[in-house]
GULUMDREN-592045 format. One record per residue: residue in one letter; x, y, z of N, C-alpha, C in turn. Coordinates in Angstrom, 1 decimal. Layout:
['A', [X, Y, Z], [X, Y, Z], [X, Y, Z]]
...
! end
This chain:
['X', [46.2, -40.4, -29.1], [46.3, -41.2, -29.7], [46.2, -42.8, -29.4]]
['X', [46.0, -43.2, -28.1], [45.4, -44.2, -27.5], [44.2, -44.5, -28.6]]
['X', [43.4, -43.4, -28.0], [41.8, -43.7, -28.4], [42.0, -44.0, -30.0]]
['X', [42.6, -43.3, -30.6], [42.9, -43.2, -32.4], [43.0, -44.8, -32.4]]
['X', [44.1, -45.4, -31.9], [44.4, -46.9, -32.1], [43.7, -47.9, -31.9]]
['X', [42.7, -47.2, -30.5], [41.8, -48.5, -30.6], [40.6, -48.3, -31.6]]
['X', [40.2, -47.2, -32.3], [38.9, -46.9, -33.1], [39.6, -47.7, -34.6]]
['X', [40.9, -47.3, -34.5], [41.6, -48.1, -35.9], [41.2, -49.4, -35.9]]
['X', [41.6, -49.7, -34.6], [41.7, -51.7, -34.5], [40.3, -52.1, -34.6]]
['X', [39.5, -51.2, -34.1], [37.7, -51.4, -33.9], [37.5, -51.9, -35.5]]
['X', [38.0, -50.7, -36.1], [37.5, -50.7, -37.4], [37.9, -52.0, -38.5]]
['X', [39.2, -52.1, -38.4], [40.2, -53.2, -38.7], [39.4, -54.4, -38.6]]
['X', [39.0, -54.8, -37.2], [38.4, -55.9, -36.6], [36.5, -55.9, -37.3]]
['X', [36.1, -55.3, -37.3], [34.9, -54.9, -37.9], [35.0, -55.1, -39.5]]
['X', [35.7, -55.0, -40.2], [35.9, -54.9, -41.8], [35.9, -56.2, -41.9]]
['X', [37.2, -56.7, -41.4], [37.3, -58.3, -41.5], [36.2, -59.3, -41.4]]
['X', [34.9, -58.9, -40.4], [34.2, -59.7, -39.9], [33.1, -59.6, -41.1]]
['X', [33.1, -58.6, -41.4], [32.3, -58.0, -42.4], [32.2, -58.5, -43.8]]
['X', [33.7, -58.7, -44.1], [34.3, -59.1, -45.3], [33.8, -61.0, -45.2]]
['X', [34.1, -61.3, -43.7], [33.8, -62.8, -44.0], [32.6, -63.0, -43.9]]
['X', [31.7, -62.2, -43.6], [30.4, -62.9, -43.4], [29.5, -62.4, -45.0]]
['X', [30.1, -61.6, -45.7], [29.7, -61.4, -46.8], [30.0, -62.6, -48.2]]
['X', [31.1, -63.1, -48.0], [31.7, -64.0, -48.6], [30.9, -65.3, -48.3]]
['X', [30.6, -65.7, -47.0], [29.7, -66.5, -46.7], [28.4, -66.8, -46.8]]
['X', [27.7, -65.6, -46.7], [26.6, -65.3, -47.3], [26.0, -65.4, -48.8]]
['X', [27.1, -64.9, -49.8], [26.5, -64.9, -51.0], [26.0, -65.9, -51.7]]
['X', [25.4, -65.7, -52.5], [24.5, -66.8, -53.5], [25.5, -67.4, -53.9]]
['X', [26.3, -66.5, -55.0], [27.9, -67.0, -55.8], [28.9, -66.2, -55.8]]
['X', [29.9, -67.2, -55.7], [31.4, -66.5, -55.7], [32.0, -66.1, -56.8]]
['X', [31.3, -65.2, -57.0], [31.8, -64.6, -58.6], [33.3, -63.7, -58.8]]
['X', [34.0, -63.7, -59.8], [35.6, -63.5, -59.8], [35.5, -61.8, -59.0]]
['X', [34.6, -61.1, -59.5], [34.6, -59.7, -58.8], [34.5, -59.6, -57.3]]
['X', [33.4, -60.6, -56.8], [33.3, -60.7, -55.3], [34.4, -60.9, -54.8]]
['X', [35.1, -62.2, -55.0], [36.4, -62.6, -54.9], [37.6, -61.6, -54.6]]
['X', [37.5, -60.4, -55.4], [38.6, -59.6, -55.9], [37.9, -58.2, -54.8]]
['X', [36.8, -58.4, -54.5], [36.3, -56.9, -53.6], [36.8, -57.6, -52.0]]
['X', [36.3, -58.9, -51.7], [37.0, -59.5, -51.0], [38.4, -59.6, -50.5]]
['X', [39.3, -59.8, -51.2], [40.6, -59.6, -51.1], [40.9, -58.4, -50.6]]
['X', [40.4, -57.1, -51.3], [40.6, -55.9, -51.3], [40.3, -55.6, -49.7]]
['X', [39.0, -55.9, -49.8], [38.4, -55.8, -48.1], [39.3, -55.9, -47.0]]
['X', [39.8, -57.4, -47.4], [40.3, -58.1, -46.3], [41.8, -57.5, -45.8]]
['X', [42.3, -56.9, -47.0], [43.8, -56.0, -46.6], [43.8, -55.0, -46.1]]
['X', [42.5, -54.2, -46.4], [42.1, -53.0, -45.9], [42.0, -53.3, -44.6]]
['X', [41.0, -54.2, -44.2], [41.0, -54.7, -42.5], [42.0, -54.8, -42.0]]
['X', [43.3, -56.0, -42.5], [44.2, -56.3, -41.8], [45.4, -54.9, -41.4]]
['X', [45.7, -54.0, -42.9], [46.1, -52.8, -42.5], [46.1, -51.8, -41.3]]
['X', [44.6, -52.1, -41.6], [43.9, -50.9, -40.4], [44.4, -51.5, -38.9]]
['X', [44.2, -52.9, -38.7], [44.9, -53.9, -37.6], [46.4, -53.4, -37.0]]
['X', [46.7, -53.3, -38.2], [48.6, -53.3, -38.4], [49.0, -52.0, -37.8]]
['X', [48.1, -51.0, -38.1], [48.6, -49.7, -38.3], [48.2, -49.2, -36.5]]
['X', [47.2, -49.9, -36.1], [46.6, -49.7, -34.9], [47.9, -50.2, -33.8]]
['X', [48.0, -51.7, -34.1], [49.2, -52.1, -33.5], [50.4, -51.6, -33.1]]
['X', [51.1, -50.5, -34.4], [52.0, -49.8, -34.3], [52.0, -48.5, -34.1]]
['X', [50.7, -47.9, -33.9], [50.7, -46.7, -33.0], [50.2, -47.1, -31.8]]
['X', [49.9, -48.2, -31.2], [50.2, -48.6, -29.5], [51.7, -48.7, -29.2]]
['X', [52.3, -49.4, -30.2], [54.1, -49.9, -29.7], [55.1, -48.9, -29.7]]
['X', [54.7, -47.4, -30.6], [55.4, -46.3, -31.3], [55.0, -45.4, -30.0]]
['X', [54.0, -45.1, -29.5], [53.7, -44.2, -28.5], [54.2, -44.8, -26.8]]
['X', [55.0, -44.5, -26.7], [55.5, -45.0, -25.1], [54.3, -44.0, -23.7]]
['X', [54.7, -44.8, -22.8], [53.6, -44.5, -21.8], [54.5, -43.6, -20.8]]
['X', [54.0, -42.6, -20.9], [54.8, -41.6, -19.6], [55.1, -41.9, -18.6]]
['X', [56.3, -41.9, -17.8], [56.6, -42.5, -16.6], [55.9, -42.0, -15.8]]
['X', [55.4, -42.5, -14.5], [54.9, -41.9, -13.7], [55.8, -41.0, -12.6]]
['X', [55.2, -39.8, -12.3], [55.6, -38.5, -11.5], [55.8, -39.0, -10.0]]
['X', [57.2, -38.8, -9.6], [57.4, -39.3, -8.3], [57.0, -38.4, -7.3]]
['X', [56.4, -38.7, -6.5], [56.1, -37.6, -5.2], [57.1, -37.2, -4.1]]
['X', [57.7, -35.8, -4.3], [59.0, -35.4, -3.6], [58.4, -34.9, -1.8]]
['X', [59.2, -35.6, -1.1], [59.1, -34.5, 0.1], [59.8, -33.4, 0.2]]
['X', [59.7, -32.2, 0.4], [60.3, -31.0, 0.9], [59.5, -29.8, 0.2]]
['X', [60.3, -28.7, 0.7], [59.6, -27.3, 0.3], [59.9, -27.0, -1.6]]
['X', [59.6, -26.7, -1.8], [60.1, -25.7, -3.3], [61.1, -24.7, -3.0]]
['X', [61.9, -24.1, -3.2], [63.2, -22.9, -3.0], [64.2, -23.1, -4.1]]
['X', [65.0, -21.6, -3.1], [66.0, -21.6, -4.2], [66.8, -21.2, -2.6]]
['X', [68.4, -21.6, -2.9], [69.5, -21.3, -2.1], [70.7, -21.0, -2.7]]
['X', [71.3, -19.9, -2.5], [72.4, -19.3, -3.3], [73.5, -19.0, -2.2]]
['X', [74.5, -19.2, -2.2], [75.8, -19.2, -1.8], [75.9, -17.3, -1.6]]
['X', [76.1, -16.9, 0.0], [76.6, -15.7, 0.0], [77.9, -15.3, -0.8]]
['X', [77.9, -13.9, -1.0], [78.8, -13.4, -1.4], [79.3, -13.6, -3.0]]
['X', [78.7, -14.0, -3.5], [78.7, -14.2, -5.2], [78.5, -12.8, -5.6]]
['X', [79.2, -12.3, -7.1], [79.4, -11.4, -7.8], [77.8, -11.5, -8.3]]
['X', [77.1, -10.2, -8.2], [75.8, -10.0, -8.6], [75.3, -10.6, -10.1]]
['X', [76.5, -10.4, -10.9], [76.4, -10.8, -12.1], [76.0, -12.3, -12.5]]
['X', [77.1, -12.9, -11.5], [76.5, -14.6, -11.7], [75.7, -15.1, -10.9]]
['X', [75.1, -14.4, -9.8], [74.2, -14.4, -8.8], [72.7, -14.5, -9.7]]
['X', [72.7, -13.6, -10.8], [71.7, -13.3, -12.0], [71.6, -14.2, -12.9]]
['X', [73.0, -14.9, -13.1], [72.8, -15.8, -13.9], [72.5, -17.2, -13.6]]
['X', [73.0, -17.2, -12.5], [72.5, -18.4, -11.7], [71.0, -18.6, -11.5]]
['X', [70.4, -17.5, -11.1], [68.7, -17.4, -10.8], [68.4, -17.7, -12.2]]
['X', [68.4, -17.1, -13.5], [68.2, -17.3, -14.9], [68.1, -18.6, -15.2]]
['X', [69.5, -19.0, -15.2], [69.7, -20.3, -15.9], [69.1, -21.2, -15.0]]
['X', [69.0, -21.4, -14.0], [68.6, -22.6, -13.2], [66.7, -22.4, -13.2]]
['X', [66.1, -21.4, -13.0], [64.9, -21.3, -13.4], [64.2, -22.3, -14.6]]
['X', [65.0, -21.7, -16.3], [64.6, -21.9, -17.1], [65.0, -23.3, -17.1]]
['X', [65.9, -24.1, -16.4], [66.0, -25.3, -16.6], [65.0, -26.3, -15.5]]
['X', [64.6, -25.6, -14.8], [63.5, -26.5, -14.0], [62.0, -26.0, -14.7]]
['X', [61.7, -25.1, -15.4], [60.4, -24.8, -16.3], [60.6, -25.3, -17.5]]
['X', [61.6, -25.6, -18.0], [61.2, -25.9, -19.4], [61.8, -27.4, -19.9]]
['X', [62.8, -28.3, -18.7], [62.6, -29.7, -18.9], [62.1, -30.3, -17.6]]
['X', [61.8, -31.5, -17.5], [61.2, -32.1, -16.4], [62.1, -32.6, -15.3]]
['X', [62.5, -31.6, -14.9], [63.5, -31.4, -13.7], [63.0, -31.0, -12.4]]
['X', [63.0, -31.8, -11.5], [62.5, -31.2, -9.8], [63.4, -30.8, -9.3]]
['X', [64.6, -30.7, -9.5], [65.6, -29.9, -8.4], [67.0, -29.8, -9.0]]
['X', [68.1, -28.9, -8.6], [69.5, -28.6, -9.0], [70.0, -28.4, -8.3]]
['X', [71.3, -28.4, -8.7], [72.5, -28.4, -7.6], [73.8, -28.0, -8.2]]
['X', [74.2, -26.9, -7.7], [75.9, -26.3, -8.3], [76.8, -26.3, -7.3]]
['X', [77.6, -27.9, -7.5], [78.9, -27.3, -6.8], [79.9, -27.4, -6.9]]
['X', [81.0, -26.5, -6.8], [82.0, -25.7, -7.2], [83.0, -25.7, -6.3]]
['X', [84.4, -26.2, -6.6], [85.4, -26.1, -5.5], [84.9, -26.5, -4.0]]
['X', [84.4, -27.6, -3.8], [84.2, -28.2, -2.5], [83.0, -27.3, -1.7]]
['X', [82.0, -26.5, -2.4], [80.9, -25.7, -1.6], [79.9, -25.7, -3.2]]
['X', [78.5, -25.8, -2.1], [77.7, -25.8, -3.0], [77.2, -24.5, -3.2]]
['X', [77.2, -23.7, -4.2], [76.7, -22.5, -4.6], [75.3, -22.5, -4.7]]
['X', [74.6, -23.5, -5.4], [73.3, -23.3, -5.3], [72.4, -24.4, -5.7]]
['X', [71.2, -24.2, -4.7], [70.1, -25.7, -4.8], [68.7, -24.7, -5.2]]
['X', [68.2, -25.5, -6.1], [66.9, -24.9, -6.8], [65.7, -26.0, -7.0]]
['X', [64.6, -25.5, -6.8], [63.6, -26.8, -6.9], [63.1, -27.1, -5.7]]
['X', [62.9, -28.4, -5.5], [62.7, -29.1, -4.4], [63.9, -29.6, -3.6]]
['X', [64.2, -28.7, -2.1], [64.9, -28.9, -1.1], [65.1, -29.8, -0.6]]
['X', [66.6, -30.0, 0.0], [66.9, -31.5, 0.5], [68.0, -30.9, 1.7]]
['X', [67.6, -31.5, 2.7], [68.6, -30.7, 3.9], [70.0, -31.3, 4.4]]
['X', [70.3, -32.8, 3.6], [71.3, -33.1, 3.3], [72.3, -32.6, 2.8]]
['X', [73.7, -32.3, 3.0], [74.9, -31.7, 2.3], [75.6, -32.4, 1.3]]
['X', [75.7, -32.1, 0.2], [76.2, -33.1, -1.1], [77.6, -33.1, -0.9]]
['X', [78.3, -34.6, -1.1], [79.4, -34.7, -1.1], [79.6, -35.6, -2.5]]
['X', [80.6, -34.8, -3.2], [81.1, -35.5, -4.7], [81.6, -37.3, -4.3]]
['X', [81.2, -38.2, -4.8], [81.8, -39.7, -4.6], [82.3, -39.8, -6.0]]
['X', [82.2, -41.5, -6.2], [82.7, -42.3, -7.3], [82.0, -41.4, -8.6]]
['X', [80.8, -41.3, -9.1], [80.4, -41.4, -9.8], [80.5, -39.6, -10.6]]
['X', [80.6, -38.8, -9.6], [81.1, -37.5, -9.9], [82.5, -37.5, -10.4]]
['X', [83.2, -38.2, -9.8], [84.6, -38.3, -9.9], [85.0, -39.1, -11.3]]
['X', [84.1, -40.0, -12.0], [84.1, -40.9, -13.5], [83.7, -39.4, -14.4]]
['X', [82.8, -38.9, -13.9], [82.2, -37.6, -14.7], [83.0, -36.5, -15.4]]
['X', [84.3, -36.4, -14.2], [85.6, -35.5, -14.2], [86.6, -36.0, -15.1]]
['X', [86.7, -37.4, -14.7], [87.8, -38.2, -15.1], [87.6, -38.3, -16.7]]
['X', [86.3, -38.5, -17.3], [85.9, -38.4, -18.7], [85.5, -37.0, -19.4]]
['X', [84.7, -36.4, -18.6], [84.6, -34.9, -18.8], [83.5, -34.8, -19.9]]
['X', [82.8, -35.9, -19.4], [81.5, -36.4, -20.1], [80.5, -36.1, -18.9]]
['X', [78.9, -35.7, -19.3], [78.2, -36.1, -18.3], [78.1, -37.4, -18.2]]
['X', [76.8, -37.6, -17.0], [76.5, -39.1, -17.3], [74.8, -39.0, -16.7]]
['X', [74.2, -39.6, -17.4], [72.7, -40.0, -17.2], [72.3, -41.3, -16.2]]
['X', [71.7, -41.2, -15.1], [71.8, -42.2, -14.6], [69.9, -42.0, -14.4]]
['X', [69.5, -42.8, -15.4], [67.9, -42.9, -15.8], [67.1, -43.2, -14.8]]
['X', [67.6, -44.1, -14.0], [66.4, -44.9, -13.0], [67.6, -44.9, -11.7]]
['X', [67.4, -44.2, -10.4], [68.6, -44.0, -9.9], [68.8, -44.9, -8.6]]
['X', [67.4, -46.1, -8.6], [67.4, -47.0, -7.8], [67.9, -48.2, -8.3]]
['X', [68.5, -48.0, -9.5], [69.1, -49.2, -9.9], [70.5, -49.3, -9.4]]
['X', [71.2, -47.9, -9.1], [72.5, -48.0, -9.0], [73.1, -47.7, -7.7]]
['X', [73.9, -48.8, -7.3], [74.7, -49.2, -5.9], [75.1, -47.7, -5.5]]
['X', [75.5, -46.9, -6.3], [76.2, -45.4, -5.8], [75.2, -44.4, -5.6]]
['X', [73.8, -44.8, -5.6], [72.8, -43.7, -5.2], [73.0, -42.9, -4.1]]
['X', [73.8, -43.4, -3.2], [73.8, -42.4, -1.9], [75.0, -41.7, -2.1]]
['X', [75.3, -41.2, -3.0], [76.1, -40.1, -3.5], [75.2, -38.9, -3.5]]
['X', [74.0, -39.0, -3.9], [73.4, -37.7, -4.1], [72.2, -37.7, -2.9]]
['X', [72.8, -37.8, -1.8], [71.7, -37.3, -0.9], [71.8, -35.6, -0.4]]
['X', [72.7, -35.2, -1.2], [72.6, -33.7, -1.3], [71.0, -33.3, -2.1]]
['X', [70.2, -34.3, -2.8], [69.4, -33.8, -3.8], [68.3, -34.3, -2.6]]
['X', [66.9, -34.4, -3.3], [65.9, -34.6, -2.2], [65.5, -36.1, -2.5]]
['X', [65.1, -36.9, -1.3], [64.9, -38.3, -1.0], [64.2, -38.9, -2.0]]
['X', [64.2, -39.7, -2.6], [63.7, -40.5, -3.6], [63.7, -40.4, -5.1]]
['X', [64.5, -39.4, -5.5], [64.6, -38.7, -6.8], [64.9, -40.0, -7.5]]
['X', [64.2, -39.8, -8.7], [64.3, -41.2, -9.6], [65.7, -41.1, -10.7]]
['X', [65.6, -40.0, -10.9], [67.1, -39.6, -12.0], [67.4, -38.5, -11.9]]
['X', [68.7, -38.6, -12.7], [69.6, -37.3, -12.5], [70.8, -37.2, -13.3]]
['X', [71.0, -36.2, -13.7], [71.9, -35.9, -15.2], [73.4, -35.4, -14.0]]
['X', [74.6, -35.8, -14.4], [75.6, -35.6, -13.3], [76.7, -34.9, -14.7]]
['X', [76.3, -33.6, -14.5], [77.1, -33.0, -15.6], [78.3, -32.1, -15.0]]
['X', [79.7, -32.7, -15.1], [80.8, -31.9, -14.9], [81.1, -30.5, -15.2]]
['X', [81.6, -29.4, -14.7], [82.1, -28.6, -15.1], [83.7, -28.1, -14.7]]
['X', [84.4, -28.4, -15.8], [86.0, -28.8, -15.2], [85.9, -30.0, -14.7]]
['X', [87.4, -29.8, -13.8], [87.3, -30.5, -13.1], [86.8, -30.2, -11.3]]
['X', [86.5, -29.0, -11.5], [86.3, -28.3, -10.1], [85.1, -28.4, -9.9]]
['X', [84.2, -28.6, -10.7], [82.5, -28.3, -10.3], [81.6, -29.3, -11.0]]
['X', [80.6, -29.2, -10.3], [79.7, -30.4, -11.0], [78.2, -29.8, -10.8]]
['X', [77.1, -30.1, -11.6], [76.1, -29.5, -11.9], [74.9, -30.9, -11.9]]
['X', [74.0, -30.9, -10.8], [73.2, -31.9, -11.1], [71.8, -31.4, -11.2]]
['X', [71.4, -32.1, -12.3], [70.0, -31.9, -12.5], [68.8, -33.2, -12.4]]
['X', [68.2, -33.2, -11.7], [67.6, -34.5, -10.8], [65.7, -34.0, -11.8]]
['X', [65.5, -35.2, -12.0], [64.1, -35.4, -12.7], [63.0, -36.3, -11.7]]
['X', [61.5, -35.4, -12.5], [60.9, -36.2, -11.5], [60.5, -37.6, -12.1]]
['X', [60.9, -38.3, -12.9], [60.6, -39.4, -13.2], [61.9, -40.0, -13.8]]
['X', [61.7, -41.6, -14.0], [62.5, -42.0, -14.6], [62.7, -42.1, -16.1]]
['X', [63.9, -41.9, -16.5], [63.9, -41.8, -18.0], [63.4, -40.4, -18.4]]
['X', [63.2, -39.5, -17.8], [62.6, -38.2, -18.5], [63.3, -37.3, -18.8]]
['X', [64.3, -37.7, -18.9], [65.1, -36.3, -19.8], [65.7, -36.6, -21.6]]
['X', [65.3, -35.6, -22.1], [65.9, -36.1, -23.6], [67.0, -35.4, -24.1]]
['X', [67.5, -35.8, -25.6], [68.9, -34.9, -25.7], [68.7, -33.6, -25.8]]
['X', [68.0, -32.8, -25.8], [67.4, -31.6, -25.8], [67.9, -31.2, -24.6]]
['X', [67.3, -31.8, -23.6], [67.8, -31.2, -21.9], [69.1, -31.4, -21.8]]
['X', [69.3, -32.6, -22.0], [71.1, -32.8, -22.0], [71.8, -31.8, -22.2]]
['X', [71.6, -31.2, -23.6], [72.4, -30.6, -24.6], [72.3, -28.9, -24.1]]
['X', [70.8, -28.8, -23.5], [70.7, -27.2, -23.0], [71.6, -27.3, -21.6]]
['X', [71.6, -28.5, -20.5], [72.3, -28.5, -19.4], [74.2, -28.4, -19.8]]
['X', [74.3, -29.0, -20.6], [75.8, -29.3, -21.0], [76.3, -27.4, -21.5]]
['X', [75.3, -27.0, -22.3], [75.6, -25.7, -22.8], [75.8, -24.7, -21.5]]
['X', [75.1, -24.6, -20.7], [74.6, -23.3, -19.6], [75.9, -24.3, -18.7]]
['X', [76.3, -25.5, -18.4], [77.7, -25.7, -17.6], [78.8, -24.9, -18.4]]
['X', [79.1, -25.0, -19.6], [80.3, -24.1, -20.4], [80.2, -22.8, -20.2]]
['X', [78.8, -22.5, -19.9], [78.8, -20.8, -19.9], [79.2, -20.3, -18.9]]
['X', [78.3, -21.4, -17.8], [78.9, -20.9, -16.5], [80.5, -21.1, -15.8]]
['X', [81.4, -22.1, -16.6], [82.6, -22.3, -16.2], [83.4, -20.9, -16.1]]
['X', [83.1, -20.0, -17.3], [84.3, -18.9, -17.1], [84.2, -18.1, -15.8]]
['X', [82.7, -17.8, -15.7], [82.7, -16.9, -14.4], [82.7, -18.0, -13.3]]
['X', [82.4, -18.8, -12.8], [83.0, -19.5, -11.9], [84.7, -19.8, -11.5]]
['X', [85.5, -19.8, -12.6], [86.8, -19.9, -12.6], [87.5, -18.7, -11.9]]
['X', [86.8, -17.5, -12.2], [87.0, -16.4, -11.9], [86.8, -16.1, -10.6]]
['X', [86.0, -16.6, -9.5], [85.8, -16.3, -8.4], [86.9, -16.7, -7.6]]
['X', [87.4, -15.7, -6.5], [88.0, -15.9, -5.5], [87.8, -16.6, -4.6]]
['X', [88.8, -17.4, -4.2], [88.3, -18.4, -3.0], [87.2, -18.1, -1.9]]
['X', [87.1, -16.8, -1.4], [86.2, -16.1, -0.4], [84.5, -16.0, -1.0]]
['X', [84.7, -16.3, -2.0], [83.5, -16.1, -2.8], [82.3, -17.3, -3.0]]
['X', [83.1, -18.6, -2.1], [82.5, -19.8, -2.4], [82.3, -20.4, -1.0]]
['X', [81.7, -19.2, -0.1], [81.5, -19.7, 1.2], [80.4, -20.7, 1.2]]
['X', [79.9, -20.9, 2.2], [78.4, -22.3, 2.5], [77.5, -21.2, 1.7]]
['X', [76.3, -22.4, 1.0], [75.2, -21.5, 0.7], [74.3, -21.5, 1.9]]
['X', [73.5, -20.2, 1.7], [72.6, -19.7, 2.7], [71.1, -19.6, 1.7]]
['X', [69.7, -19.7, 2.4], [68.8, -19.7, 2.3], [68.3, -18.0, 1.2]]
['X', [67.6, -18.2, 0.3], [67.3, -17.4, -0.4], [66.0, -17.4, -0.8]]
['X', [65.6, -16.3, -1.5], [63.9, -16.4, -2.0], [63.3, -17.5, -2.5]]
['X', [62.2, -17.8, -2.2], [61.4, -19.1, -2.4], [61.1, -19.1, -4.2]]
['X', [61.2, -19.9, -4.8], [60.7, -20.1, -6.2], [60.4, -21.4, -6.2]]
! end
């Protein structure tokens, strides 16, 4: 679209210059020539306006941040097979179908799942997660470096630029971290919210012994 806008702008400028040159070099300004000049000028200006609108309408894609850490998945031991499969399938879909770099599921004080770019630090919910629980609504942090509470997300890879905090009832939270600032769409947020609601029933049925500390699993 950027090349098309440039060509459109160039055509408009060239057309306007040719129109002016034609008017200046004409032996006589007849009514027909004047009408043609007006129409040509309007066409040239229209092309330039379209080029400017194209340039403004197409946002520049945010630059993807390089994150340190290996790609993999860590799943808590002792989870029911059905839930483990659901976590594996759902997390893989989120990482492949959205601009997410990492995902973390925290439930009843334990981290049950990490996937994507892995971090070594443990995760402890803080004020931002508490606000998400109190409102029962997701919180989108579109540029994490601008938020003073970003230290809450040390359990995610260092340097993560954006995070969606999706509450799961008042006992859990699902974090989706993006590769770049403002990278998540409304569709991504809706998908994350829908998956969290689906998980909630299975998570609430877990006995306390099923939420032991997370351990490394297969890389992905």
